[in-house]
N, C-alpha and C positions, 0 to 999 in steps of 0.2 A: 040626744044620746051620743056620746063620743064614739068614733070608730077607732078602736085600738089598733087595727091593722092598716089604717090609712086608706089611700085610694087604690083603685085597681091598677096595678102596674102594667097590665096588658093593654090598657086603654091609652097608654102614652108610648112615645118612641123609645122604648126601653133599650132596644138594641144599640142605639147610638148615644145613649146617655153617657156623658163625660167625655165624648170624643170631640176633638176640635174639628170644625168644618174645614174641608179641603178648599184652599183658595183657587179661584178660576184665573187662568192666565191666557191671554190671547195668543194664538199660535201664529206669530208673525215670522216672516222669513229671517233666517240666520240666528234665531233663538236656539241656544244649545240646551237640550234636555236629554234625560236618560229614561229609557223605557224600563220600568221597574221589574217586570217579569223576566226579561231576557238580559238586562244589563247593557243593552245596546245604547251607545251615547253618540249623539250627532247633532248637527245643525239642521233646522227645518229648511227644506228646499222647495217643497210643494205642498199645497193644502187643497183638499177636496172637501165636499160637504161632510163626509163621515170619516175621512182618513187623513193621515199626515205622513209625509215622506221625510226621513232623516238621512243625512249623509255624514259618515264618520270621518275621522282624520285621514284614513287611507282611501277615501273616495267611494267606499261601499255604501250602497243605499238600501234602505228597507222601509216598507210601508206598514203603518200601524193604525188601528182604529182610534179615533178621538175618544178619550176616556179620562178617567182619573188615575190611570196607571202610569204616570210620569213623575220624574223627580227633577228638581232644579236645585243645584247645590245640596243634594241629599234630602231635600224636603219635598213631600208629595204635593202635586198640583193637578188640577184638572184643565186640560187644554180645551179651549173653546174657539170657535170661528170668530175672527175679529169683527167688532161691530162696525157696520157701514154707516156713513153719514153722521159722524159725531157732531153734536151741537157745540157751538161756542168756538173760540179761537184755539187752534191746536199749536203745538210747539214743534220745532225742528229738533234733531238729535243734539244740537248744541244748546238747547234751552230757549232759543229765540222764538218769537211768535212767527208762525208760518204765514206766508203771503199768498194764500190761495193758489190759484192757477196762473200766477204771474209767469210770463215767459222768461227764459234766461236772458240776461242783459248782454249787449255786445261787449266783448272783452275790453277791459281798460288797458291803457298802455302800461300801467303799473303791474308789478308781478310779485308773487311770493315764491321764494326759493327754499327748498328743504334739502336735506343731505342725500336722501336716497328714496328708492321706490316704496319701501315700507313706511317711511315718514309721510310720503304723499298719499298713500292709501289710507293711513289712519286719519289724516286731516280731511280727506274726502269723505270718509265714513261719518265723521261727526259734524264737520262744517260744510259739507258739500252743497246743501241747499242754500245756505247763507252766501257762499261764494258765487253760486250761479246767479242769485238775485243781484249781487253787487258787481258781477262781471269781472271777478278776480280769477286769474289763471294761476295754478300752482305748478311749478316746474321743479325738477330735482337735479342736484349738482353732481351726484356720485362722489361725495366728500367735499371738504371745504378748502383743501390745499390750494386750489386755483381760484378761490373766491375773489381775490383782488383783481386778477386778470378778467374775470367774468364781469365784474362791476364796471371796469374800464371799457370793456367792449359794449356793454349795455348802455353806457353813458346816461345815467339817470338824471332827472331834473324836475322842475315843477310839473306836476301832473303826470310824471313818469317815474314813479318811485320804485324802490326795491325794498322788500322786507325779507329777512333771512332768518330761518329757524335752524339753530345749530345744536347738535348733540354734545353733551358733556362740556357745557360752557361754564367752567369754574375757574377761579383765580389761578394763574400760573400755568394753565393748560395751553397746548398748542392752539386750540380753538380760540381761546381768549386773546392770544397774541395776534392771530389773524383778524379777529373782529376789531381789535384796537387799531391795527394798520389801516383797515378799510375806513374806520371812523375818522382817522386823521387825514385821509386822502382827499383828493379834489372833489369827490362826489359825496363826502361824508354826510352833508346836510340832507341829502335825499335818499340815504340808505339807513335802515334800522336793522341791526343784527341783535337778535335776542336768542336765548337758549334755555335749556333745562339742565339740571345737574346729572342726568342719567347717562350711563355709558352708551346706551342705545335706546331708540324709541320704544323698543319692547317693554322696557322698565316703566314707561309712562302709563302702561295699563296696570290697574290695581292688581297686585299679586293674587288676591282672593278670587279674582275672576278666572284664574287658571288653576285654582286649587292649592295655592301656596300661601303660607303665613307671611312670607317676605321673599323677595327675589334673592336667590343665593349669591354669595360672594364667590366669584370664579377666579382661581389662581391665574396669574399672568402667563404662565406656561401653557394654558389651555385657551384656545380661541373662544371668545366670550359666548357666542351664540351656540357653539357646540356644547359648551358647559351647561348652558341653560336647557338645551334639549335633553341632555343626559339627566339633569335634575328633574325634568318633567317626564322622564321615561320614554322619550321620543327618539326615533332614528335620527342620526345626524352624520351619516357617512358621506353624503353627497349634497350638492347645492339644492337638488330637488327635495331632499329631506328637510333642509332648512326652510325652503319655500313652503312646504306643507306645514311645518311647525308654525310659521308666521300666519298662515291661513287659519290655523286652529286658534291662535291667540286673537287674531283680528275678529274671528267669529264671536268671541266673547264680549265684544264691544258693541253696544247698542246706542248709548247716549253718553253725554259728557260725564255722567255720574260714574262711568266705568273707568275714567282716567284720573290721574293724579292732578291736583290743583296747580302744581308747578308747571305743567304743560298748558293747562287751560288758559291761564292768564296771559301766557306768552303768545299763543295763537290769536287770542282776541286783540292783543296789543298790535300785532302785525296787520290784522284786518283793518283796524281803525287807522293805522298809519297809511296804508296804501289806498284807502278810500277817502282820505281827507281831501276836501276840495283844494285845488291849487290856489295859492294866495294871489 
């Protein structure tokens, strides 16, 4: 005999029928989340068995219970304690296979130079594990105007190479002229200057990671980082404000997938160059 009314709806999980399951996300340090009930948004700075501490852009910290009440990019997630002792080979933030508990290698004579502190911090965040295994030190130049003099002072040679990452390395730019001069110089064989097309390393972070569809075009009359901070709704009256804005942007970077490919390839190229065995 057919049951015209079907099965007993109370015998099933009728309350959750049609709902999408909330994905679980490991509560790792520096992951930026929003607590849905209060709207408090910040990076994870500390994790306990049942609670998580968040720090917002202004340095304010709040503790919340681990639960499903968090958002990432507007989508609900359930924060969970990271699993310990994962099986199989793990990868570094750059996508390379991790080398277990290998100690940092003694620093090579070769070096990678980047334009400024923010560039160095971004390279460290994504490639730091790889660089320590390879024994590569990253230093910053505070601009490229004196690059030719710095190269001459360093006196690179076989087994003592220099790799340089330059912002806004596009045809006809000041940076491209400096790079060409270094390449034609007496140490050009042992120096590799590469760059990305962005005005500043900030733009190498995918704009979606900071809630933008695209990085805005800033008029020449406005200092670029000030204009970016204004577009993001962040204070920018002082250098301390700029530093906090960068801290926020950097906190949105966890792996290579958060960066534009125009930067990824150039950094990998530099690491290969300075770690190549001397002929």
